[in-house]
Each structure stands twice: as C-alpha cells, then as structure tokens.
C-alpha positions as CSV (number, residue, x, y, z in Angstrom):
1,M,0.0,0.0,0.0
2,D,1.2,3.5,-0.8
3,A,2.4,5.3,2.3
4,S,0.0,8.2,1.7
5,K,-2.9,5.8,2.4
6,F,-1.8,5.2,6.0
7,R,-3.1,7.1,9.0
8,N,-1.2,6.3,12.2
9,I,-3.0,7.8,15.2
10,A,-2.4,7.7,19.0
11,L,-5.5,8.1,21.2
12,V,-4.5,9.8,24.4
13,G,-6.3,11.6,27.1
14,H,-7.2,11.9,30.8
15,S,-8.6,8.8,32.3
16,G,-12.3,8.6,31.7
17,S,-12.3,10.7,28.5
18,G,-13.3,7.7,26.5
19,K,-10.1,6.7,24.5
20,T,-10.8,3.0,24.5
21,S,-14.5,3.6,23.9
22,V,-13.7,5.6,20.8
23,G,-11.3,2.9,19.7
24,E,-14.0,0.3,20.1
25,A,-16.5,2.4,18.2
26,I,-14.0,2.8,15.3
27,L,-13.6,-1.0,15.2
28,Y,-17.3,-1.5,15.2
29,C,-18.1,1.1,12.5
30,A,-15.3,-0.3,10.3
31,G,-16.8,-3.8,10.5
32,V,-13.7,-5.2,12.3
33,T,-16.0,-6.3,15.2
34,T,-19.6,-7.3,15.1
35,R,-20.4,-6.2,18.7
36,L,-19.5,-2.9,20.3
37,G,-17.0,-3.7,23.0
38,K,-17.4,-1.9,26.4
39,V,-14.8,-1.6,29.1
40,A,-17.3,-1.5,32.0
41,E,-18.8,-4.8,30.9
42,G,-15.4,-6.5,30.3
43,T,-16.1,-7.0,26.6
44,S,-13.5,-4.6,25.2
45,H,-11.5,-5.8,22.3
46,L,-8.7,-3.3,23.1
47,D,-8.5,-3.6,27.0
48,A,-8.6,-7.4,26.6
49,S,-5.9,-8.6,29.1
50,A,-7.0,-10.1,32.4
51,E,-5.4,-7.2,34.2
52,E,-7.3,-4.6,32.2
53,I,-10.6,-6.5,32.5
54,K,-10.2,-6.7,36.3
55,R,-9.2,-3.1,36.7
56,K,-11.5,-1.7,34.0
57,T,-8.8,0.6,32.7
58,T,-6.1,0.6,30.0
59,I,-2.7,-0.6,31.2
60,N,-1.1,-1.7,27.9
61,M,-1.0,0.3,24.7
62,A,-3.2,-1.5,22.2
63,L,-2.8,-1.5,18.4
64,S,-5.7,-2.1,16.0
65,T,-5.7,-1.8,12.3
66,V,-8.9,-0.9,10.3
67,D,-9.6,-0.4,6.7
68,W,-11.8,2.6,5.9
69,R,-12.7,4.0,2.4
70,G,-9.5,2.8,0.8
71,Y,-7.3,3.9,3.7
72,K,-5.6,1.9,6.4
73,Y,-5.8,3.3,10.0
74,N,-3.4,2.1,12.7
75,I,-5.1,3.1,16.0
76,L,-3.0,3.1,19.1
77,D,-5.0,3.2,22.4
78,A,-2.8,4.5,25.2
79,P,-3.5,4.5,29.0
80,G,-4.8,7.6,30.7
81,Y,-3.1,7.4,34.1
82,A,0.1,9.3,34.5
83,D,1.8,6.3,36.0
84,F,1.8,4.7,32.5
85,V,3.4,7.6,30.7
86,G,5.9,5.2,29.1
87,E,3.1,3.6,27.1
88,V,1.9,7.0,26.0
89,L,5.3,8.2,24.9
90,Y,5.9,5.1,22.8
91,A,2.4,5.5,21.2
92,M,3.3,9.1,20.4
93,T,6.6,8.1,19.0
94,A,5.1,5.6,16.6
95,A,2.1,7.7,15.5
96,D,2.0,10.6,13.0
97,A,-0.8,12.4,14.8
98,V,-2.1,12.6,18.4
99,V,-5.9,12.5,19.0
100,L,-6.2,14.2,22.4
101,M,-9.5,13.2,24.0
102,V,-11.4,15.7,26.1
103,N,-14.4,14.8,28.2
104,A,-17.4,17.0,27.2
105,Q,-18.5,17.1,30.9
106,A,-15.2,17.6,32.7
107,G,-13.4,19.7,30.1
108,V,-9.6,20.2,30.2
109,E,-8.3,18.0,33.0
110,P,-4.8,17.6,34.5
111,E,-3.6,14.9,32.1
112,T,-5.1,16.8,29.2
113,E,-2.6,19.6,29.9
114,K,0.4,17.3,30.3
115,L,-0.4,15.2,27.3
116,F,-0.8,18.3,25.1
117,E,2.7,19.5,26.3
118,M,4.2,16.1,25.6
119,A,2.9,16.1,22.1
120,Q,4.1,19.6,21.5
121,E,7.6,18.8,22.8
122,R,7.7,15.9,20.3
123,K,6.3,18.1,17.5
124,K,3.4,15.8,16.9
125,P,0.2,17.2,15.3
126,V,-2.6,17.3,17.8
127,V,-6.3,16.8,17.0
128,F,-8.9,17.4,19.8
129,L,-11.8,15.0,20.1
130,V,-14.6,16.0,22.5
131,N,-16.3,12.8,23.6
132,H,-19.3,12.0,25.8
133,M,-21.4,14.6,24.0
134,D,-24.5,12.6,24.9
135,K,-24.1,13.1,28.7
136,D,-26.3,15.3,30.7
137,Q,-23.5,17.7,31.8
138,A,-21.9,18.0,28.4
139,N,-20.9,21.5,27.7
140,P,-19.0,21.9,24.4
141,E,-18.8,25.7,24.6
142,K,-17.0,25.4,28.0
143,V,-14.6,22.8,26.6
144,L,-13.7,25.0,23.7
145,S,-13.1,28.0,25.9
146,E,-10.9,26.0,28.3
147,I,-8.8,24.6,25.4
148,R,-8.3,28.2,24.2
149,D,-7.4,29.5,27.7
150,R,-5.3,26.6,28.9
151,L,-3.8,24.9,25.9
152,T,-3.9,26.8,22.6
153,D,-5.7,29.7,20.9
154,R,-5.1,28.0,17.5
155,V,-7.8,25.5,18.1
156,M,-10.4,25.4,15.3
157,A,-13.7,23.6,15.6
158,L,-14.3,22.0,12.2
159,Q,-17.8,20.8,13.3
160,I,-20.8,22.3,15.1
161,P,-22.7,19.9,17.3
162,V,-26.4,19.4,16.6
163,G,-27.9,19.2,20.0
164,V,-26.1,18.4,23.3
165,G,-26.5,15.9,26.1
166,P,-29.3,13.4,25.4
167,N,-30.4,15.6,22.5
168,F,-27.0,15.2,20.7
169,K,-27.9,14.0,17.2
170,G,-24.8,14.6,15.1
171,V,-22.6,17.4,13.7
172,V,-22.6,20.0,11.0
173,D,-19.4,20.0,8.9
174,V,-18.1,23.6,8.6
175,I,-16.5,23.1,5.2
176,T,-19.3,21.2,3.4
177,G,-22.0,23.0,5.3
178,K,-23.9,19.7,5.6
179,A,-25.4,18.0,8.7
180,Y,-24.4,14.4,9.4
181,L,-26.8,12.8,11.8
182,N,-27.0,9.4,13.6
183,L,-29.7,7.6,15.3
184,K,-28.6,6.2,18.6
185,D,-26.5,3.0,18.1
186,D,-26.6,3.5,14.3
187,K,-23.1,3.3,12.8
188,I,-24.4,4.7,9.5
189,T,-24.4,8.5,9.3
190,Q,-27.3,10.1,7.4
191,D,-27.3,13.5,5.7
192,G,-29.7,15.8,7.4
193,D,-31.0,19.3,7.5
194,V,-28.9,22.0,9.1
195,P,-30.8,23.6,11.9
196,A,-31.6,27.3,11.4
197,D,-29.6,28.5,14.4
198,I,-26.5,26.7,13.2
199,Q,-27.0,27.9,9.6
200,S,-26.6,31.4,10.7
201,M,-23.3,30.6,12.4
202,L,-21.7,28.8,9.5
203,D,-20.5,31.8,7.5
204,E,-18.7,33.4,10.4
205,I,-17.0,30.1,11.4
206,R,-16.1,29.2,7.9
207,S,-14.5,32.7,7.5
208,G,-12.2,32.1,10.4
209,L,-11.4,28.7,9.2
210,T,-10.5,30.1,5.7
211,D,-8.0,32.5,7.3
212,M,-6.2,29.7,9.0
213,A,-6.2,27.4,6.0
214,A,-4.8,30.2,3.8
215,E,-2.0,31.0,6.2
216,S,-0.6,27.4,5.7
217,D,-0.1,27.7,2.0
218,D,1.4,30.6,0.1
219,A,-0.6,29.9,-3.1
220,L,-3.8,29.7,-1.1
221,L,-2.9,32.9,0.8
222,E,-2.3,34.8,-2.4
223,K,-5.7,33.7,-3.8
224,F,-7.4,34.6,-0.6
225,L,-5.8,38.0,-0.4
226,E,-7.0,38.7,-4.0
227,G,-10.5,38.2,-2.7
228,N,-11.2,34.8,-4.3
229,E,-13.1,32.2,-2.4
230,L,-11.2,28.9,-1.6
231,T,-12.8,25.7,-2.8
232,N,-13.5,22.8,-0.4
233,E,-10.5,20.9,-1.7
234,E,-8.3,23.9,-1.2
235,L,-9.5,24.3,2.3
236,Y,-8.8,20.6,3.0
237,S,-5.3,21.0,1.6
238,G,-4.5,24.1,3.6
239,L,-5.9,22.7,6.8
240,R,-3.9,19.4,6.3
241,K,-0.7,21.4,6.0
242,G,-1.5,23.5,9.0
243,I,-2.4,20.5,11.1
244,A,0.8,18.6,10.0
245,S,3.0,21.6,10.8
246,G,1.4,22.1,14.2
247,T,-0.1,25.6,13.6
248,I,-3.7,24.4,13.5
249,F,-5.4,22.2,16.1
250,P,-8.8,20.9,14.7
251,L,-11.6,19.9,17.0
252,F,-14.4,17.3,16.5
253,Y,-17.3,15.9,18.5
254,T,-18.5,12.4,19.2
255,S,-20.4,10.1,21.5
256,A,-18.6,6.8,21.4
257,E,-21.2,5.1,23.5
258,T,-24.0,5.9,21.1
259,L,-21.8,6.0,18.0
260,I,-23.0,9.5,17.1
261,G,-20.3,11.4,15.2
262,V,-17.9,8.4,15.0
263,S,-18.1,7.6,11.3
264,T,-17.9,11.3,10.5
265,F,-14.7,11.5,12.6
266,M,-13.3,8.5,10.7
267,D,-13.9,10.4,7.5
268,A,-12.1,13.4,8.9
269,M,-9.0,11.2,9.5
270,F,-8.3,10.9,5.8
271,N,-9.4,14.4,5.0
272,Y,-7.4,16.2,7.6
273,F,-4.9,13.9,9.4
274,P,-1.3,13.7,8.0
275,S,-0.1,10.6,6.3
276,P,3.5,9.4,6.8
277,I,4.7,11.4,3.8
278,D,3.1,14.7,5.2
279,V,5.3,14.9,8.3
280,P,9.1,15.0,8.7
281,G,10.6,11.5,8.9
282,P,12.0,10.3,12.2
283,L,15.6,11.0,13.0
284,A,18.1,8.1,13.0
285,I,21.9,7.7,13.3
286,M,23.9,6.0,10.6
287,N,25.6,3.1,12.3
288,D,28.9,3.5,10.4
289,S,29.4,7.2,10.3
290,G,27.3,8.5,13.2
291,E,25.6,11.0,10.9
292,E,22.0,12.0,11.8
293,I,19.5,11.5,9.0
294,S,15.8,11.8,8.5
295,V,14.1,8.6,7.1
296,E,11.6,9.1,4.4
297,A,8.6,6.8,4.0
298,K,9.6,5.1,0.7
299,T,8.4,1.6,0.0
300,D,11.2,1.0,-2.5
301,G,13.9,2.1,-0.2
302,S,16.0,0.2,2.3
303,T,14.1,-1.4,5.2
304,S,14.0,0.4,8.5
305,T,11.7,-0.6,11.3
306,F,11.2,0.5,14.9
307,I,9.9,-1.8,17.7
308,F,7.7,0.4,19.8
309,K,6.0,-2.1,22.2
310,T,6.3,-5.6,23.6
311,L,2.8,-6.9,24.6
312,P,2.3,-9.6,27.3
313,Q,0.2,-12.5,26.1
314,D,-1.2,-15.6,27.9
315,K,1.2,-18.2,29.3
316,A,4.0,-15.6,29.8
317,Q,4.4,-15.1,26.0
318,E,4.9,-11.8,24.2
319,I,4.4,-10.2,20.8
320,S,6.2,-7.2,19.5
321,L,4.6,-4.3,17.8
322,F,6.6,-2.5,15.1
323,R,6.3,0.4,12.6
324,V,8.0,0.2,9.2
325,Y,9.4,3.6,8.3
326,S,11.0,2.7,5.0
327,G,11.1,-0.4,2.7
328,K,9.1,-3.3,3.9
329,L,9.1,-6.3,6.3
330,A,8.1,-9.7,5.0
331,A,8.0,-13.2,6.6
332,G,11.3,-15.0,6.1
333,M,13.3,-11.9,5.7
334,E,16.6,-11.5,7.6
335,V,17.2,-8.1,9.1
336,V,19.9,-6.6,11.2
337,N,19.6,-5.1,14.7
338,P,22.6,-2.7,14.7
339,G,22.2,-1.7,18.4
340,R,22.6,-5.3,19.5
341,R,24.9,-6.4,16.7
342,S,22.6,-9.3,15.9
343,T,20.3,-10.5,13.1
344,E,16.6,-11.6,13.1
345,R,14.9,-14.1,10.8
346,L,11.3,-12.9,10.6
347,G,8.4,-15.3,11.2
348,Q,4.8,-14.7,10.4
349,L,3.6,-11.1,10.4
350,Y,0.2,-10.0,11.6
351,E,-2.2,-7.1,11.6
352,L,-4.0,-6.8,14.9
353,R,-7.7,-6.2,14.5
354,G,-9.3,-6.1,17.9
355,K,-8.5,-9.3,19.7
356,D,-7.8,-11.1,16.4
357,R,-4.5,-11.5,14.5
358,V,-4.7,-11.5,10.7
359,D,-1.8,-13.0,8.8
360,V,-0.2,-10.7,6.3
361,D,2.6,-11.3,3.8
362,E,4.3,-8.0,4.3
363,V,4.1,-4.6,6.0
364,T,5.2,-1.7,3.9
365,A,6.6,1.8,4.7
366,G,4.2,3.8,6.8
367,G,2.5,0.6,8.2
368,M,2.4,-1.1,11.5
369,G,2.2,-4.7,12.5
370,A,2.9,-7.4,15.0
371,I,5.1,-10.5,15.2
372,S,5.7,-13.2,17.8
373,K,8.4,-11.9,20.1
374,F,11.8,-11.5,18.4
375,K,14.7,-13.7,19.5
376,N,17.1,-10.9,20.4
377,S,15.4,-7.6,19.8
378,K,13.4,-5.6,22.3
379,T,11.2,-2.5,22.7
380,G,13.1,0.6,21.4
381,D,15.3,-1.4,19.0
382,T,15.8,-0.7,15.3
383,L,15.7,-3.4,12.6
384,C,17.0,-2.6,9.1
385,S,18.6,-3.9,5.9
386,K,22.2,-5.0,6.0
387,D,23.1,-2.4,3.4
388,N,21.7,0.6,5.3
389,Q,22.2,0.2,9.1
390,I,20.7,2.9,11.2
391,I,19.4,3.3,14.7
392,F,16.3,5.4,15.4
393,N,16.4,7.9,18.3
394,G,13.3,6.4,19.7
395,A,11.2,7.5,22.7
396,K,13.0,9.4,25.5
397,L,11.4,8.2,28.7
398,P,11.3,10.3,31.9
399,E,13.3,9.2,34.9
400,P,11.1,7.3,37.4
401,V,10.2,9.2,40.5
402,F,8.7,6.5,42.7
403,A,10.8,3.7,44.3
404,V,10.2,0.6,46.5
405,A,12.4,-2.1,47.7
406,L,11.5,-5.7,46.7
407,A,12.3,-8.9,48.5
408,P,10.9,-12.4,47.6
409,K,8.7,-13.9,50.3
410,S,10.2,-17.3,49.7
411,K,13.8,-17.8,50.4
412,G,15.8,-18.9,47.4
413,D,13.6,-17.0,45.0
414,E,16.1,-14.2,44.4
415,D,17.2,-15.5,41.0
416,K,13.6,-16.1,40.0
417,L,12.7,-12.5,41.0
418,G,15.6,-11.1,39.0
419,N,14.7,-13.1,35.9
420,A,11.1,-12.0,36.2
421,L,11.9,-8.4,36.6
422,S,14.2,-8.6,33.5
423,R,11.3,-10.0,31.5
424,L,8.9,-7.3,32.7
425,Q,11.4,-4.6,31.7
426,E,11.0,-5.8,28.1
427,I,7.3,-5.2,28.4
428,D,7.6,-1.9,30.2
429,P,10.9,-0.1,29.6
430,S,9.8,2.8,31.8
431,M,10.5,0.8,34.9
432,Q,14.0,0.5,36.3
433,V,15.5,-2.2,38.5
434,E,18.7,-1.9,40.6
435,V,20.3,-4.5,42.8
436,N,22.1,-2.2,45.2
437,A,25.0,-3.9,46.9
438,E,25.6,-1.1,49.3
439,L,22.0,-0.9,50.6
440,H,21.5,-4.7,50.2
441,Q,18.2,-4.1,48.4
442,T,16.6,-4.8,45.1
443,I,15.1,-1.5,44.1
444,L,12.1,-1.0,41.7
445,R,11.7,2.5,40.3
446,A,8.5,3.5,38.5
447,M,6.4,6.5,37.7
448,G,3.9,5.9,40.6
449,D,2.2,3.5,43.0
450,Q,-0.3,2.3,40.3
451,Q,2.5,1.2,38.0
452,V,4.2,-0.6,40.9
453,D,0.9,-2.3,41.7
454,V,0.6,-3.6,38.2
455,I,4.2,-4.9,38.2
456,L,3.6,-6.7,41.5
457,T,0.5,-8.3,40.1
458,R,2.5,-9.5,37.0
459,L,5.2,-10.9,39.2
460,R,2.7,-12.9,41.1
461,E,0.3,-14.0,38.3
462,R,2.7,-14.4,35.4
463,F,5.9,-15.6,37.1
464,N,4.6,-17.0,40.4
465,V,6.9,-14.7,42.5
466,D,5.4,-13.2,45.6
467,V,7.3,-10.2,47.0
468,E,7.3,-8.0,50.0
469,T,7.8,-4.3,49.5
470,G,9.5,-1.8,51.8
471,K,11.1,1.6,51.9
472,V,14.3,2.2,49.9
473,R,17.1,2.9,52.4
474,I,18.8,6.2,52.1
475,P,22.5,6.0,51.1
476,Y,23.9,8.0,53.9
477,R,27.7,8.6,54.2
478,E,30.0,9.0,57.1
479,T,32.9,11.4,57.5
480,I,34.6,13.6,60.1
481,R,34.9,17.3,60.9
482,G,37.8,17.0,63.4
483,K,41.3,15.7,63.3
484,V,43.1,13.0,65.4
485,E,46.9,13.3,65.4
486,D,47.5,9.9,66.9
487,S,45.1,7.0,67.1
488,Y,47.0,4.1,68.5
489,Y,46.2,0.5,68.6
490,R,48.3,-2.6,69.5
491,H,47.1,-6.0,68.4
492,K,48.9,-8.6,70.6
493,K,47.8,-12.2,71.0
494,Q,49.8,-15.1,72.5
495,T,48.2,-18.5,72.7
496,G,51.2,-20.8,72.6
497,G,53.5,-21.1,69.7
498,R,53.7,-18.2,67.2
499,G,51.6,-15.2,68.4
500,Q,50.2,-12.1,66.7
501,F,51.7,-8.7,67.0
502,G,50.9,-5.4,65.2
503,D,51.3,-1.9,66.5
504,V,50.2,1.2,64.6
505,H,49.9,4.9,65.0
506,L,47.5,6.7,62.6
507,K,46.7,10.3,61.9
508,I,43.1,10.8,60.7
509,E,42.0,14.1,59.1
510,P,39.1,15.3,56.9
511,L,39.3,16.1,53.2
512,P,37.2,18.4,51.0
513,S,33.9,17.1,49.8
514,G,34.3,14.8,46.8
515,S,37.9,13.9,47.6
516,G,37.2,10.3,48.5
517,F,39.9,8.4,50.5
518,E,43.6,9.0,50.7
519,F,46.2,6.8,52.4
520,E,49.8,7.9,53.2
521,N,52.8,6.2,54.6
522,K,55.1,8.4,56.6
523,V,56.8,5.7,58.7
524,V,60.5,6.3,59.0
525,G,63.4,4.5,60.5
526,G,62.0,1.0,59.8
527,N,59.7,1.0,62.8
528,I,57.3,-0.9,60.6
529,P,58.8,-2.9,57.7
530,S,57.6,-1.8,54.3
531,K,56.2,-5.2,53.6
532,F,53.4,-4.6,56.2
533,I,52.3,-1.2,54.9
534,P,49.9,-2.6,52.3
535,A,48.2,-4.7,55.0
536,I,47.8,-1.6,57.1
537,E,46.1,0.2,54.2
538,K,44.0,-2.8,53.5
539,G,42.8,-2.9,57.2
540,V,41.6,0.7,56.9
541,R,40.0,0.2,53.5
542,E,38.0,-2.8,54.8
543,V,36.3,-0.6,57.4
544,L,35.3,2.1,54.8
545,P,32.3,0.4,53.2
546,E,30.6,-0.3,56.6
547,G,31.8,2.8,58.5
548,A,32.2,3.2,62.2
549,L,29.3,5.5,63.2
550,A,26.1,3.9,61.7
551,G,27.2,1.3,59.2
552,Y,27.5,3.6,56.1
553,P,30.4,4.2,53.8
554,V,33.2,6.6,54.9
555,V,34.2,9.3,52.5
556,D,36.5,12.3,52.2
557,I,39.1,11.3,54.7
558,R,42.9,10.9,54.8
559,V,44.6,8.3,56.9
560,T,48.4,8.5,57.5
561,V,50.4,5.8,59.2
562,F,53.4,7.5,60.8
563,D,54.7,5.1,63.5
564,G,54.4,1.7,65.0
565,S,56.4,-1.3,66.0
566,Y,56.7,-5.0,65.1
567,H,58.0,-8.3,66.4
568,D,60.5,-10.3,64.4
569,V,58.5,-13.6,64.9
570,D,54.9,-12.7,65.8
571,S,54.2,-9.8,63.4
572,S,52.2,-10.7,60.2
573,E,50.1,-9.0,57.6
574,M,47.0,-10.2,59.4
575,A,48.1,-8.7,62.7
576,F,48.8,-5.3,61.2
577,K,45.5,-5.4,59.3
578,I,43.6,-6.0,62.5
579,A,45.6,-3.3,64.3
580,S,45.1,-0.7,61.6
581,S,41.3,-1.4,61.4
582,Q,40.9,-1.0,65.1
583,A,43.1,2.1,65.2
584,F,41.0,3.6,62.5
585,K,37.6,2.9,64.1
586,K,38.9,4.3,67.4
587,G,40.3,7.4,65.8
588,F,37.3,8.0,63.6
589,M,34.9,8.1,66.6
590,E,37.3,10.7,68.3
591,A,37.4,12.9,65.2
592,K,33.9,14.4,65.5
593,P,32.2,12.0,63.2
594,I,29.1,13.2,61.2
595,L,26.5,11.7,58.9
596,L,26.1,13.0,55.4
597,E,22.8,12.8,53.6
598,P,22.1,12.9,49.9
599,I,20.6,16.2,48.5
600,V,18.6,16.0,45.3
601,Q,18.0,18.7,42.8
602,V,14.2,18.9,42.3
603,E,12.4,20.5,39.5
604,V,8.6,20.9,39.7
605,V,6.4,22.0,36.8
606,A,3.0,23.2,37.8
607,P,0.2,25.7,37.0
608,K,1.2,29.1,38.4
609,D,-1.7,29.0,40.9
610,Y,0.1,26.3,42.9
611,M,3.5,28.0,43.2
612,G,3.0,29.2,46.8
613,D,1.8,25.8,48.0
614,I,4.6,23.9,46.3
615,M,7.3,26.2,47.5
616,G,6.0,26.2,51.1
617,D,5.8,22.4,51.0
618,L,9.4,22.0,49.7
619,S,10.6,24.5,52.4
620,G,8.9,22.3,55.0
621,K,10.9,19.4,53.8
622,R,14.1,21.2,54.7
623,G,14.4,22.2,51.1
624,R,16.1,25.4,49.7
625,I,14.3,27.1,46.9
626,S,16.8,28.0,44.2
627,G,14.5,29.5,41.6
628,N,11.1,29.8,40.0
629,E,10.6,30.6,36.3
630,V,7.2,31.4,34.7
631,Q,6.8,29.7,31.3
632,G,3.5,30.6,29.8
633,R,0.8,29.1,32.0
634,K,3.2,27.1,34.0
635,V,5.9,27.8,36.6
636,V,9.1,25.8,37.0
637,I,10.2,25.6,40.6
638,S,13.8,24.5,41.4
639,A,14.9,23.4,44.9
640,Q,17.5,21.3,46.7
641,V,15.9,18.9,49.1
642,P,17.2,16.0,51.3
643,L,16.4,12.7,49.5
644,S,14.9,11.3,52.8
645,E,12.2,13.9,52.6
646,M,11.1,12.9,49.0
647,S,10.1,9.3,49.5
648,N,6.4,9.8,48.9
649,Y,6.5,13.1,47.0
650,S,4.8,11.9,43.8
651,T,1.7,11.0,45.8
652,Q,1.9,14.2,47.8
653,L,2.3,16.4,44.8
654,R,-0.5,14.7,43.0
655,S,-2.8,15.4,45.9
656,M,-1.7,19.0,46.4
657,T,-2.2,20.0,42.7
658,Q,-5.1,17.7,41.7
659,A,-2.5,15.8,39.5
660,R,-1.7,19.0,37.5
661,A,2.0,19.1,38.3
662,W,4.9,16.8,37.7
663,F,8.5,16.7,38.8
664,K,11.9,15.2,38.2
665,L,14.9,14.9,40.5
666,Q,18.6,13.9,40.4
667,L,21.4,13.6,42.9
668,S,23.2,16.8,43.5
669,H,25.6,16.4,46.4
670,Y,25.9,15.4,50.1
671,E,25.5,17.6,53.2
672,E,25.8,17.1,56.9
673,V,22.7,16.0,58.6
674,P,21.5,18.7,61.0
675,R,22.7,18.1,64.6
676,E,19.1,18.1,66.0
677,L,18.2,15.2,63.7
678,V,21.3,13.0,64.2
679,E,20.4,11.1,67.4
680,R,16.9,10.3,66.2
681,L,18.2,9.2,62.9
682,L,21.0,7.1,64.4
683,D,18.4,5.3,66.6
684,Q,16.3,4.7,63.6
685,L,19.2,3.4,61.5
686,R,20.4,1.1,64.3
687,A,16.9,-0.3,64.6
688,E,16.7,-1.0,60.9
689,Q,20.1,-2.8,61.0
690,E,19.2,-5.1,63.9
C-alpha cells in the first residue's frame, strides 16, 4: 500500500475521557468487530488482558488496524493514568498524529494539559476530540473555551454539534455545510437538514477557518488576499498542511457510547490527518558514520523498522509491535539489529484487529504490524537492511520518581525474581531495576504507585513470584569534621606457639567534599617494615564500606600511618591489618564523626496558581528554593531537598495539585545531617540494621 494511504494515530487523554470507547466504536463502525466492546462490561477488544478487565482501565498500549474507504488506519489506544506515561510516549513516537480526547463534561483535566505539552515537545500534530457529548452535563462551549485558555488559541472547531446531552444527534461540517446525523446505536451516518440556528453561524465560522487554511499555503494565501473564495478541496489541503505543521489544532465531537459522530470523525481522518509522507521523517543515526539523517517513507527504499512495544500475552508469551518507516518487512526476511549487533529471521507477520490476529505477507513503509516476540530484539530497538544500518532515536522516557524495595517472600527466589523483573522490563521499559549492593536491596523504580501495583501483580500471576515491599534505604555517608593526630592500637595475642603482634599509630583528618579516600605512609626508621604497609592500608579500607558510626560508607578522609612497632616472629600481615582497622575505628569516633545525607535537585512544573503551596511544602521538607521561572501558563520551581524527605513526594504532589503538576529529581551532592536530627536518625538506623 502507498504510504499516503496510512493514518497512524495515537488516542490519548485523561482517564475517563473515552479513549478506549472511541477505539471500540471505530472498530465496530469499520466492521472489524460485530459487537461494540465496552470496558465497563469487560467486553472490550482493546482492553482485553485479564489485568485490564479486572481493573476496568487501560494498562497496555493497544494497536488495532482498520480499513476505511481505501485507507488503512493504525489506531494506538494509550493508558490515561500518569503512571503509565511510558506507554503514552511510545504511542506518540510511533504515531504521525495525536488525538487528544477531552471529556465533554469535565473539560480540560490535569492529564489533558500534560499530554498536550508532551505532544508539543515531540512536534506531533494534535487533534482534539470532544467525547461524551450525549451526557447530561456535556458543555462543548465550556470545553472549547478551556482549550483556548489553557492549551492553545489556535484550536479550530471543524464541526458544530447538533444538540447536546441526550439531544446530541450529530454534527454539521463547517467546510461542506452539511449536517451528518446518527440515530442512537446506528453506525451509519445520514445526511440531514442543518438547523436554522446553526446555519446562521456557518458563514462566520467558515471565514475564520479560511483565514487559518490560507496561512498554511502561500498559493492559497495569495488567492485569498486577492478576494477569491477557496474551494473545499483547497480548504482541506490548507488545513492538512496547518495540522501537519502544528499551527492548526482541529476539534471534533463524538459520543462513542451511542456511535454518534464516530463515522464522521473517521472520514475526517483521511481528509485532515497527516499521512507518513506529510510529516518529517523520524531521525536516525547512521551506524557506520554517526551521521544523523531523516528517514523518508519510501516503500522502494532500504528497510528500517522501529519496535515500539512488547505486549504480554497468555502463558508468559509476548508479541512485538513495530512500525515500518521505509522499505518493507516480510515473513522469512533476515534483518539486522545494529544496536545489539545481531540478526533476526522474521516469522509470520500480523495485523492486529481487535483481539484477532490477521496473517499478512508484508508490511510496507508507513504501516504497523505485530510479530511473535523477536529472538534478540526488544522495545526501542531498530531493525534494518544490512546495506543501510541505522538506529532510530526512539522515545526518550522520563526518569522514574517512585521507588520501592522488593524482596521475595520465599527464600531462594532471588534469581527467580531477578529473571522475572528482567522480562517485565522488556514489556515496560519505563520501569528500572537496581540491585544495590551497598543498601542490600533490590530497588524497583517506576512512575507511581499504580504502576508498581501492576508490576507486583504481573510478578505474582505471570511468574509465580510473591514479593514483600519496603522503603528504599537512604544511602547516607560518614565522614569527620575534626582531626586526630595519633590514634594508637596494638594488636597482641599469645596462645602458645607463634603469636600475633601489630602496633600502629594513625593520623586521621578530613578532606574536602568529593575527595574520596587517601592513604599515606610516613613511617621512618624502619619501625614498621615496608612489607606490612599494604596490610595496614587494607585494614583501613576494609572498614570504609561499613563505616564506624552507623554502618554507612566513609568518604572524604585521609589516613596517615606514621609510626608503630613490630615483632620479628609474631608480626604478620593479618596482625597489622587488624591493628590498623581498630586504630581507624577508634580514631574515627574521636574525630567528630558526622553523617552526610544525599541532597537532590528537584524541578517541579505546575500551574502558576500552585506556586506558593509547592514552595511552602518544599521548604517544609528542609528544602532550599533555588529559583522559579514562569513559562507561559506554568511555573518551573527549582529546589534542593534531602532525599529522605522525598520518598512519597509523587503522591503528595498529585494530591496537592489535583494531579496537574509533575517533577523530576537527580542527585546533587551530600550535606551534613542537622545536629538536632542526628540522634533520632541514628536510633532509627540502628533499629533497621538489627
């Protein structure tokens, strides 16, 4: 199929806006399904996993392909909860346009704002779809006003709703000037009469639409300025260009539950939505030269494919979803994975149509498909021809901000847990797993508690691993503020036969932050033979990882051995190692030991109205506000906060701002724990270690 005939669309929106319901309605209207699937009844063809049926919400991105009036639509249904932002980002990456769903009753919601900004950052065309128009509290005028005030003033309603709430019957197309009406549950749209009150509005709305369309095309603008009227085809062309370039944001109306407006919206997809050849090709790196190129959607070119999702299936199996950007994929082909320096022999390819898989011989440039899990390749990988090896930039995922410690309930299941987590990372690359030797914990990092809950369920039900969760320990450090000129320890042991003897004098002093550990030998006169000096250093170094104050690593310290004595027979490396470790512990505790805590750099993005609350809350967490910058309707607040104060911040921030803010953090440096907190903290740390 020619690339111009594809429409690759990501359905995104705040939870409850009706993304999956619209997807189900599209499948039904296109004849892919014979029954309208409903999430609430557990009959959805898109939210079809056991997890999604149980939770009645989208967890996994779903792909479904439909044929419509000679075009092929690849519909990506993405989750609505912020915790599953990784799924949304991969859907946006694979799509050519983003359909941002807006609830006709609730209007612009927190995730609506965030999703719009995400699409804008990735330069994806955005189309607004106002759903739930049949509901009692539907208010399309309010929705349009909120979009203009909070998102963009370049929104253009290309339809006028006929009726609202239970009286919603269809829409009037602003370009054709025709009414398209549905009876409830009727997937066939009928031409109807334009109500008189709408007829009087058409000329004014069409005039504004003509202005926008003309701005997108120099030839159309010249014709318009000469006073000539633009034809419908010219309006379609101008609007398509404006939508593809991100200067026009069209808006449509539907009621997915009653099917009203759905088939009209499907027609709008080929009239207005960009095809793969209408938008800039994705950026990729040439594997041999490192040159960055843009990949054009040419079927006769070299093959380049991006794997954008691994979907869990029954019996712990997976399938991979891919998009072909150039060339084609066909069963039996051998392709190269440059990122992993491996090859793949392709098996049977599929199109996903609801719950069903349809065998296909090939998928060409601009198309999407599925295949039983690749042998070596994973989500985010590139597959290409041997003669043109490239690597796509892919989706840049945000750093997780929520962390829990995991431990298997059954002893001996550590390896089983590790293998299961590795498999789950293939399904969900937004999660991170760290086995932290210092903290003696397996740490799971995710975007929020709901994502963690899904991961725990998958561990239990797919891999038969039950785990306990706990707080992630804080990686404190120990150091000193004072100096000890002579910390002396003599190790002497006589039990008959050869004894043990080692005698050392150490000088212990602090170093500037970030210096680490230094050891110096200033023994003179042969008081300690040089062959024992390495053992003395080793004895000190063995104390460093566990510390002497509270069991945490020692940093930024210099230890100098300057004197000692030995015995010709009883001295040994072991004796001097024991002597130096004890001398170090003793001297460390005399040198004004302190605890250091990690300080993180926090950046919060929120509506300006919440600036005071957020800054006050961060200050209450012993944070120091380092700046605030207004960016349009948002404010970016920067602060440095102790990591120990941020353990539940994602939940707190969500509650404080009605989920309209988000944040990121990264380690900045270490600082001394305030004296008034030290004793309480030491008691707590000792209790945890017992």
